[in-house]
N, C-alpha and C positions, 0 to 999 in steps of 0.2 A: 504494500500500500504506500502511496505517495501522498503524504498529508498536505503538501502544497497544492497538488492537483485537486484534492478533495476540497480544500479551502477555496480555491478559485471557482469551482462549480457551485459551492455553497453560496458564496457572495454573488455570483452571477444569478443564481435562482432568487436570491433576496432582491436583487435589483429589478428583475423582470416581473416579479409578483407584486411589487409595490408600484403604486401609481404616483411617481414623482413628477415634478413639473418640467423636467427636461431629461435628456439622456445622460446617464452616468455609466462609468465602467468601474471595474474593481479597484482601480487606482484612486478613485474618488472616495473610497470608504475610509473613514477616520481610523487612525491607528488604534484607538481604544476599542473600537468595534471589531477590528481585525484581531486584536489580542484576545478578546472574549470569544470570538468564533473559533480561534485556534485552540483555546483551552477546552471548549465544549467538544470540538471535533476529536481531540486527543482522548478525552474521557469516553466519548461515545464509541469510538473505534476500539478502544481498549475493552469496553464492556461487551462489544459485539465481535471481538477478534475471531472467535471460532464460528461465527455465523456468516461472515461476509465473503466466503469463498464463492466465486462465480459472479461477483458484483464488480463492475468497473469503478475506478475512483471517481469518475465523472458522475455516475448514478448515485454513488454513496453521498457525495456532496450535495447534489441537487435534491435527492429524496430526504436527506436529513433536514434540510431547510423546510421542504414542503410538509413533511410529516409533523415536525415539532411545532409548526405554526398553524396546523389544522387546515391546510389547503385541501382541495378535493382530489388530490393525487398524492402518491408517496410510496413508501416501501411496500405496503399491502397491495398496491395496485399493479404489481409486476408479477409475471410468471417466472420468477427466479428463485433459487434455493433460499429457504429460511425467511421468506418475506414476512410472514406473520410473526415469527419470533423476533425479527429485527424491529418490527413495528412495536411490539410489546416493550422491548428495551427502550425504544425511543420515547415511549409514554412518560418516562421519568424526566425527559427533557422538554415535554410539551409546555410551550409558552406561546404567547402571542407577542411577538416583538413589535415595538413601536419604531418604525423607520421614518426618519425625517432628515431634512437637510438644513445646514447652517453654513453660511459663507462658502458655498460650493462643495461642501463635504457631506457625505452620507453617514448618518449615525444610526445605529441599531441599539435601542434601549430595551433591556430585558427585565 
């Protein structure tokens, strides 16, 4: 697993699910929000390390964001190994992040 790839796709999913007033990319995400995302990704992938075989880093990042924030798609939505079990682990991380912009930077507040 490559945590940086997971992070990139997690942040990308965050940006495309939120309706921000302009187009942003992952370089626009505030460092505090990136740090929090990294911490959560490390903990989540550690909790799921035996369940994530067969999943790409891209899907892990995207589905972690989608599942933990209650979007209509996520881990459970795929025909891949352990999807239901991974969803259950993700429930411990379920939150609704408040995503907003200040001075051209994107912030995620948990």
